[in-house]
N, C-alpha and C positions, 0 to 999 in steps of 0.2 A: 877464345873464347879466355880470357883472363877471374877468377874470382879471390878475394879474399876472403883469406879467415883467421879466426881471432885460435895463436897459440897460445894457451897458460900456461907459465911455470911458477912451479912450489916450491918452497925448502922444506922437508918433513926430516927432521934430523937430521943424519947424516948424504940424506940422497934425495937428492927433485925428481918428481915428478912432472909431467905436461903430457899436455891433452889437447885438441881442436873440440873447441867449445861446439862447432856446429855437424861434425860426425861424432857420432855414437861408435866405439871400436879404436879413437883414431886415437892411441894415449902408450904411454910409456915412459922408465927410469931408469935414472943417469948417478953418478956418482958427481958430475962434475956436470955445471948449468951448458958448457959447452957441449959435454956425453948427452944428453937428455935433447938437445939441440935437434945433434945429428939421428938419432936416435927416431925423434917423433918426424923427420921428413922420414928414414925408413916406412914410418908406421902408418903417415899418413900417403906413400906410395906403392904399398902393396895392401892398402886398406880398395883406394881407389881402381884398382889393377881386378881387383876382385871383383866389385862390382861393378865397372866394365865389362868380363867375363862372362856372368850373367845374364846381361842383358844383352850380346848377341845370339 
């Protein structure tokens, strides 16, 4: 099953921030938009993995 999530990216000064609206705790920052997008993918994987481990 695939879901669509909403990734939000904002520029704050010299940094970009990113977060997923639907899942608290999935947020990150980076110096470039490309970096923050990669970081956000990693953060999402880590949070989902932790949530799945708690369910087992």
